[in-house]
N, C-alpha and C positions, 0 to 999 in steps of 0.2 A: 623494847629491851633488847640490847645486842645479844643475839644467839650465837651458837658454835660457829656458823660460817663467817659471821661479821668478826668474831674474835680471832679466827684464823686468818681472814683476810687482813686484819690489823697486824698480826704476827707477821705475816708475809710482807706487808707493807714497810714496817719500821726496821725490819732485820737488816737489810742492805746498807742502811744509813748509819746504824749505831754498832751493829756487832763487831767486837775486836777492838773497839775504841776505849780508851780510858775515861774514867769519870773524873772532871774537874771540879764540879760543884753539884750540890743537891739543896734545892730551893723548896721550902715548905711554906706556902701561904695561908692555907687553911687546914689545919691538922685534923679537923673533927669531920671525917668521912663516916663510913659505916662503923669503922673502928678507928681509933686515933692513929695517925700517921707516926711511926717512931721517930722521935727527934734525933736520936743517935745516928741516923742515916746520915745527916749533915757533915759529920767527922768520920763515919765509918766507911762510906763508898769512895769518896775521892781519891784518886791514886789507883784504884782497882779497874782492871779491864774487864768489859763486859763480855764473857766468853762465849754465850750463846743464849738464844731466846726459844723458849719452848711452850707449847700450851698443853693444859690438862684441863678437859671439860672447857668451862669458860674463864679459866685463870690463865694469865700470861706469866711465865716463870723466867725471870731474868738471872741468869746464872753468873756468879762471881766466884773468885777463889775463895772467899770467906763464907759463903753462903748464897741465898736465894732471895731475889726481890719478887714478891707476890704482888701482882696487879689484877684487879677486878673491876669492869666497867659499870657494875651495877645496873641501874634502870636507864640512866641517861648519859653515861659517861663515853668520851671519845678521846683518842689518841692522836697527836699531831708530831710531825718532825719539823721543827722550826729553826732558824737562825736564833742563837741564843739572845740576841738582843731585840727580838720581836716584842711588839707591844703586848702587855698582859691585859686579858680580858676578864670580865667580873667572875666567872667561874673557874678560872685557871687556878687549880690548887696545888699542883706539884711539878716541878721541872727536874729532869735528870740531863745535866749540861756535860757534853763530851768535849774530848780535846779537838776534835775536827771542827768545832764551832757551832755544831747543831745541838739542840736540846728535845728531849722527848718530853712532851707536856701533856698532862692530864686535865682535861676540861670535864666537869661533872655538876650541872646545874642542881640535881636533887641530892647530890652528895651519899648516894647509896653504894658507890663504888668503894674500892679498898686499895691501900698500899701498905703491905706487911713485909716483915722480915723473918727469915728462917735460917738459923745457924746449923740446924741438923739437916739430915737427909730429907729431902722434900717429900718423899712418899709417906714418911711418918707424921707429917703436919696434920693436925686435927681437921683441916678444910680438906685435905687431900686423901687421907689414908682410907675413907670409907667410900670413896667413888667408885662406881661400876666401871665396866671397860669402855674404851673409846669406840664410838660406833663405826669409824672407819678402820679399825684394825681387825687382825684375824681372830682376835678374842670375842669378837661380837658376830653372833650368827643365829639363825633360826633355832638351832639346838639349844643355845643358852637361854632364849627367850621362852621356849617351850618348857624347859626344866624350871626356871624361876616363876613361871605363871601357874604351876600346879597349886591348887587349892587356894589361889589368889581371886577373891570375889570383887576386887575393885574393878572399875571400867577400864578397857584396853587402853584408852587413850592417857588416862592417869598413870597406868602401869608403865606405858611406853615413856613418860615423862619423869619417871622416878629415877634420880641419879644414882640410887644404889643397884638398879638394874643395867642401865646404860645411861652415859652421860651425854648432855648436849642436845637431846631430841626436844627443843623447847616446842611451845606451842603451836607456832607456825608449821614447823616441820612435821609435827605429830599430826595435825590436821591434813596436810597435803599427802603424807605416807599413807595414812588410813585410807583416803579417798582413791588413791591409786591402786591399792590393794583391795578395794571393796569391802573393807570392814567397817562395820558401824561403831562409832567411838563409844556407844553406850554398852557395847557387849561386854560380858565378864571375861577378864583375861584368862580364867580356867577353862572357858568354854571353846576355846580356839585351839585347832588341832595343829600338829607339827608341820604338815605340809604348808598351811596358810602362814605359820611363823617363819618359815624359811623364806617364803615370798616377801613377808614384811621386812624381814631383816634386808633383804636384797634392796627392796625399794627405798629403805631407809638410807642405805648407803647412797644409792642413785641421787635421791633428792638433795642430800648434803653436799655430794659431790658437784651436782649442778648448780647449786647456790654458791658454793666456793669458786667454781669456774667463773661465774658471772661476775662475782665480786672482784676477781683478779683484774678485770678490764678497768677498774676505777682505781688501781693502787697508786697512781700519780697523785691523787688528791692528798695522799699523806705527806706530800712534800709542799702542799700549798698553805699560804697563811690564812685562807679563808675559813679554816677550820672544818671543812667537809670531811666527814668520816670515811668517805669511800665505800658505804655500804651498796651492795649489789641491788640493782632492780631486776625484779623477776615477775614473770607472768604466773600469778597465783590461780589455782584452779577452783578452791573453794574458800580459802581463808579471806574473811573480810567481804565475802560476796552474798551475804544473806538477802534472799529475796530475788537474786538474779538466777538465770538459767544455768542449769549443770551444763558443763562443757561436753558430757557424754550423752545424756538422754534428753536435756532441754527441760526438765523439770525444776520446780524452784528449789534453791539451796536454802536449808533450814539453819537456824542458830540456837544453840542451847548453852547453858552455863553448867561446867563441870569442874568441881574444885576450885570456884571462883575465877575460872578462866572459860573465854568463849570457845565454843566448839562449832565448826561449820561442817555440814554434810549433806549428802543427797540420800533421801530415805529410799529411793527406788534402786540406786547403784550399790549403796552401802547395806551389807547384811551381817 
C-alpha cells in the first residue's frame, strides 16, 4: 500500500509537469472505485487551471478555482504523467488531460483508490476534517503524543498508526520507528513517558524524511510510459525480516499480528 512518503514522492513527481496548466479533457473509463467518480468532472474541469497540488495525509489535493479534486491511491494505485495519446492499459481508470499535451493517469488494479470532488473548503470535507496533524509539521511532537496517549490502553504501534493522533505513519514506518526508538510495539501507549515520546516523535520525522529523500531519486519514473510509480528503495531494519538477525544485537527478529497488521521487532532491543 502506498504510504505517506510514496504519496509525497508522487506529489513532487507530478507537480512540475501539470501545475499551472489548464485542463482540456477529463476521461473516466471505470467510475466504480472505492466511491463512484463524479461524472460531472467531465464538463466541470475543462478550461480550469490547476493552481496547486498539496498533500494531506495520504490524500493528494489538486486545487482549482472552483474547488478541489481529491485523489487517493488506495491499496494498489499509481499515478503517471504520460503523453495524452499514450496507449490505455487494463487498469487505467481516470485521465486528467492538460493543455501542454500531457495527462495525469490513475492506474488502480484493486480499485480501492478514490477520485472525488469538493466545492467547499477542503478542511471541512468529511475525509479530511478529523485527521490529526502532519508528522513532518511543527504541530507534531513528543508533547502531543504524550498528551494524547494518557489513559490509552491500546498498543503503542496501533496508537501511532491512528490517523486521529497523527496522519501517515503507516505500518512500515511505525515498525521502523519503534525499533529505532527501542520501544516494544506491544507496550501500552499510556505506559510510555514523555522523554521516550519526545524521542519517538523525532525518530518518526527522521524515518519519514529519509524515505522521502530516497523516493526523490526516482522522480524521473513519473514521466516514463512503463508505469513505474517511483517508490523508493530503502534498507528496512526490521519490517519484513522475521527470523533474520537484528541489525543491532544479532538476535532473531520476531513477527506478530496487531490489529490485522504484521509487526516486526527485536525482543532484546525493544522494551
